[in-house]
C-alpha positions as MATLAB code, in Angstrom:
seq = 'ELVAYDLPKAPESADLLIERIATDAGGRSWALWMLGAIGNRGVETERAQRTLIQYSHDPDEKTRFWAVEGLSLLGSDASIQPLLDIFRSDPSLEVRERAGSALAQSGMLTKQQRLSAVPGLMEIGEDPSLDSNTRNWAYQALREITGARFGTNSIDWREWWAENATH';
ca = [
     -14.743   58.410  -36.803;
     -13.553   61.605  -38.426;
     -13.398   63.399  -35.088;
     -11.743   60.441  -33.373;
      -8.971   60.487  -35.980;
      -8.765   64.290  -36.020;
      -9.763   64.557  -39.676;
     -11.625   67.806  -40.242;
     -14.225   67.899  -42.992;
     -11.891   69.811  -45.294;
     -10.133   69.231  -48.625;
      -6.811   69.102  -46.787;
      -7.932   65.931  -45.033;
      -8.658   64.298  -48.375;
      -5.233   65.440  -49.590;
      -3.555   63.828  -46.573;
      -5.464   60.570  -47.011;
      -4.727   60.343  -50.726;
      -1.047   61.031  -50.064;
      -0.995   58.306  -47.407;
      -2.672   55.845  -49.754;
      -0.002   56.521  -52.358;
       3.038   56.467  -50.077;
       2.326   54.419  -46.940;
       1.564   50.771  -47.677;
       1.143   50.077  -43.948;
      -1.498   52.784  -43.536;
      -3.162   52.341  -46.914;
      -6.073   50.220  -45.678;
      -7.064   52.735  -43.022;
      -6.656   55.660  -45.423;
      -8.839   54.007  -48.099;
     -11.537   53.408  -45.497;
     -11.358   56.957  -44.141;
     -11.315   58.465  -47.639;
     -14.702   56.844  -48.228;
     -15.952   58.173  -44.893;
     -14.812   61.723  -45.535;
     -16.122   61.626  -49.102;
     -19.495   60.584  -47.664;
     -19.482   63.828  -45.692;
     -19.202   65.856  -48.901;
     -15.448   66.412  -48.836;
     -13.876   65.899  -52.258;
     -16.436   63.182  -53.020;
     -15.650   62.829  -56.728;
     -11.905   62.821  -56.093;
     -12.370   60.236  -53.348;
     -14.374   58.061  -55.722;
     -11.745   58.285  -58.469;
      -9.028   57.322  -55.984;
     -11.035   54.436  -54.542;
     -11.859   53.093  -58.002;
      -8.207   53.369  -59.000;
      -7.119   51.320  -55.984;
      -9.941   48.811  -56.487;
      -7.834   47.600  -59.444;
      -4.576   47.377  -57.487;
      -2.622   44.108  -57.786;
      -2.717   43.722  -53.986;
      -5.841   41.932  -52.724;
      -5.842   43.719  -49.356;
      -5.715   47.091  -51.109;
      -8.649   46.152  -53.348;
     -10.608   44.923  -50.314;
     -10.201   48.241  -48.499;
     -10.922   50.232  -51.642;
     -14.263   48.383  -51.762;
     -14.838   49.287  -48.112;
     -14.148   52.905  -48.976;
     -16.588   52.799  -51.895;
     -19.257   51.341  -49.623;
     -18.723   54.148  -47.116;
     -18.709   56.775  -49.856;
     -22.342   55.835  -50.419;
     -22.806   57.696  -53.680;
     -24.971   56.761  -56.638;
     -21.777   56.568  -58.660;
     -20.461   53.822  -56.339;
     -23.065   51.288  -57.459;
     -21.692   50.335  -60.881;
     -18.061   50.010  -59.720;
     -19.212   47.778  -56.861;
     -21.222   45.635  -59.296;
     -18.196   45.392  -61.598;
     -15.929   44.355  -58.721;
     -18.519   41.856  -57.501;
     -18.673   40.311  -60.954;
     -15.010   40.242  -61.882;
     -12.469   40.705  -59.100;
     -10.098   37.711  -59.022;
     -10.413   37.429  -55.221;
     -13.371   35.617  -53.707;
     -12.994   37.745  -50.555;
     -13.057   41.023  -52.484;
     -16.081   39.888  -54.507;
     -17.894   38.925  -51.310;
     -17.108   42.324  -49.790;
     -18.482   44.126  -52.856;
     -21.658   42.035  -52.719;
     -22.063   42.765  -49.026;
     -21.493   46.471  -49.662;
     -24.336   46.443  -52.172;
     -26.614   44.398  -49.928;
     -26.220   45.764  -46.448;
     -22.944   47.294  -45.314;
     -21.647   50.783  -45.890;
     -23.618   53.943  -46.393;
     -25.758   53.223  -49.435;
     -29.412   54.169  -49.126;
     -32.259   51.760  -49.735;
     -32.968   53.450  -53.070;
     -29.325   53.131  -54.123;
     -29.338   49.453  -53.189;
     -32.517   48.942  -55.210;
     -30.786   50.468  -58.222;
     -28.303   47.567  -58.029;
     -31.055   44.931  -58.372;
     -30.897   44.570  -62.187;
     -27.111   44.161  -62.062;
     -27.371   41.643  -59.244;
     -29.936   39.645  -61.212;
     -27.524   39.563  -64.168;
     -24.724   38.326  -61.920;
     -26.972   35.636  -60.470;
     -27.887   34.453  -63.965;
     -24.347   34.438  -65.365;
     -23.255   30.798  -65.793;
     -19.648   31.894  -66.402;
     -19.362   33.009  -62.760;
     -18.576   30.701  -59.864;
     -21.439   29.395  -57.728;
     -20.367   31.402  -54.652;
     -20.655   34.695  -56.500;
     -23.996   33.763  -58.071;
     -25.361   32.641  -54.686;
     -24.134   35.856  -53.042;
     -25.962   37.823  -55.735;
     -29.218   36.122  -54.775;
     -28.481   36.633  -51.086;
     -27.929   40.340  -51.795;
     -31.236   40.455  -53.689;
     -33.030   38.938  -50.694;
     -31.432   41.421  -48.288;
     -32.158   44.446  -50.463;
     -35.724   43.579  -51.454;
     -37.010   41.539  -48.546;
     -38.336   39.033  -51.109;
     -37.626   35.421  -50.237;
     -36.992   33.742  -53.553;
     -34.196   31.269  -53.998;
     -31.936   31.189  -57.011;
     -34.569   30.970  -59.729;
     -33.901   33.968  -61.957;
     -37.399   33.839  -63.456;
     -38.946   34.436  -60.017;
     -36.644   37.412  -59.497;
     -37.347   38.868  -62.941;
     -41.101   38.583  -62.402;
     -40.843   40.141  -58.945;
     -38.740   43.013  -60.291;
     -41.176   43.623  -63.173;
     -43.990   44.002  -60.629;
     -42.094   45.938  -57.974;
     -39.498   48.128  -59.697;
     -40.047   51.824  -59.383;
     -39.910   53.098  -62.945;
];
């Protein structure tokens, strides 16, 4: 993707993307996505993460959606908690679903990184203040990450995690 869009793995590319995010509403979605991709390749990774987190709180739903996509492509350990927070609390069902999917299967997170999200996903699944879609997506994410085939019984998940977590 970086080659196809003529984005060298250089800090200047991150500068251009961040400038586009800030000034070009029409190109913002693409730039958020590519910022995650270039950050994944070691270019300005921390700066990319800060920018993506900043835009994950934007008033515009589409912007938040693509910031989540960027975070999923960034694939860093530091992406996990922001994705869990977005999954738990974004006002948009679509953005929450995207964050849950990013934790479960899409993007560039490793298996170990996804496993580190398990405790947070269990908390989301158990939270009665959240809507049923979000809680069900949390359990779906748990199934995809772990390969375990429990339903929505949090006790089963807690017992499984106690036996299988790598401490």
